[in-house]
C-alpha positions in Angstrom: 0.2 0.0 0.4 1.4 3.6 -0.8 0.2 6.7 1.0 1.2 10.6 0.2 1.9 12.0 3.4 1.9 16.1 4.5 5.3 17.5 3.9 6.8 14.1 2.0 5.8 11.0 0.3 5.4 8.4 3.1 5.4 4.6 2.3 4.0 1.5 3.6 4.6 -1.4 1.8 4.3 -5.2 3.1 7.1 -6.9 1.4 7.9 -11.1 1.0 7.1 -12.6 4.6 10.6 -13.5 5.7 10.3 -16.8 8.2 6.5 -15.8 9.0 7.4 -12.2 9.5 5.0 -9.3 7.7 7.9 -7.1 6.2 6.7 -3.3 6.1 8.6 -0.1 4.9 8.1 3.0 6.6 10.0 5.8 4.0 9.5 9.1 6.0 12.5 10.8 4.1 11.8 14.9 3.7 9.0 15.2 6.5 10.2 16.9 10.0 10.3 15.8 13.4 8.4 14.7 15.0 6.2 12.7 12.1 9.2 9.9 11.0 8.1 8.6 14.4 4.2 9.1 14.2 4.2 7.1 10.8 6.1 4.1 12.9 3.5 4.3 15.5 1.0 4.4 12.9 2.2 1.5 11.0 2.7 -0.5 13.9 -0.7 0.1 14.8 -1.8 -1.9 11.9 0.9 -4.6 11.8 1.0 -7.9 13.5 3.8 -9.3 16.4 6.9 -9.9 15.1 6.6 -7.6 11.7 9.9 -6.0 10.8 9.9 -2.5 9.8 12.2 -0.7 8.0 11.9 3.1 8.8 13.8 6.0 6.1 14.2 9.6 7.1 16.1 12.6 6.3 15.4 14.1 9.4 18.4 13.3 11.6 16.3 13.9 14.9 14.7 10.8 13.5 18.2 8.9 14.3 17.4 9.6 18.6 13.9 9.4 18.1 12.9 5.7 16.4 15.2 3.9 19.1 13.9 6.2 22.0 10.2 5.2 20.5 11.4 1.7 20.3 13.0 1.1 24.1 9.1 3.2 25.5 7.1 0.9 23.1 8.6 -2.7 24.6 9.7 -3.5 20.7 13.8 -4.0 19.6 15.9 -2.3 17.3 16.9 -4.6 15.0 19.2 -2.5 13.1 20.6 0.5 14.7 20.3 3.6 12.8 22.7 4.3 10.3 22.8 7.0 7.5 23.5 5.8 3.6 25.5 7.9 1.6 22.8 10.0 0.4 21.9 11.7 3.1 19.1 8.8 4.2 18.8 7.7 7.7 17.8 4.6 7.8 16.8 1.8 10.6 15.3 -1.7 11.4 12.3 -2.3 14.2 11.3 -5.6 15.2 7.9 -5.1 17.0 7.5 -7.8 19.7 5.7 -5.8 22.0 2.0 -3.5 22.4 
């Protein structure tokens, strides 16, 4: 499924289910704080426990906000935040708690 959000494109797409886990991508590039975390939270609400969510962003604050949200919600950070050569930040989260 693809959606457009205010201030930038936001995509939430279901990918292949690896080992039974739902895979989602939240594309929050071009969105300012707090929208990347809000988009992640919205995706998590509609996802199954065990889902793996890749979050993409361009706002540097998301590198701190996403891990904080993961801790506060009881989920697990599978891949810590990193920035690609093109300036896109990303992290991978497994949804384990509600």
